[in-house]
C-alpha positions, -999 to 999 in steps of 0.1 A, spaced: 510 -262 824 489 -285 847 449 -279 836 461 -257 807 438 -252 775 463 -227 759 501 -223 761 515 -192 749 552 -189 744 568 -153 736 600 -159 722 611 -191 734 643 -198 717 656 -162 715 687 -169 742 690 -208 737 716 -223 716 707 -249 684 705 -279 705 684 -263 730 660 -244 703 655 -279 689 641 -292 724 619 -263 724 604 -267 687 599 -307 696 583 -298 729 559 -274 710 552 -305 687 542 -325 715 520 -304 729 503 -296 697 502 -334 693 484 -337 724 457 -312 710 463 -283 730 466 -251 709 502 -233 713 505 -198 705 542 -187 695 553 -151 694 584 -151 674 607 -133 652 624 -162 642 610 -170 608 626 -202 602 613 -215 631 579 -201 627 574 -220 592 586 -251 604 563 -253 634 530 -231 625 498 -242 607 488 -206 605 509 -174 608 490 -141 623 511 -112 610 512 -79 631 525 -46 620 524 -15 643 504 -32 671 478 -47 647 469 -78 630 481 -73 596 473 -105 578 468 -143 584 485 -167 562 492 -205 558 531 -213 559 524 -237 532 511 -209 508 533 -181 517 573 -174 519 591 -159 546 598 -129 522 564 -122 518 556 -126 554 586 -101 564 572 -80 536 540 -75 553 557 -71 586 576 -43 576 547 -27 557 562 -34 519 535 -56 511 499 -51 517 470 -74 516 455 -71 485 488 -65 464 498 -87 434 528 -101 452 507 -111 483 501 -147 493 470 -161 477 454 -173 509 459 -140 527 430 -128 548 427 -92 553 426 -82 588 
């Protein structure tokens, strides 16, 4: 991480227990609080909603939407990921940015 301007973590808690996962999330917060951007790639929606300030939802290799965790539910985000919900649908999050 020396000299880094961006930290990318791909499923960093996938094989960890509860205590170790908490340590990783705390590390992400500390990195973010230092002013470094962190890209977290994860399917663990509770962790994503706990740590993210912006969620980029991808479907079939393309960005489907960008939402704020404060204005979207986990159900909406999963629906966007699976294609059950599309940008512009009545049930889509209100701050949805169609990509």
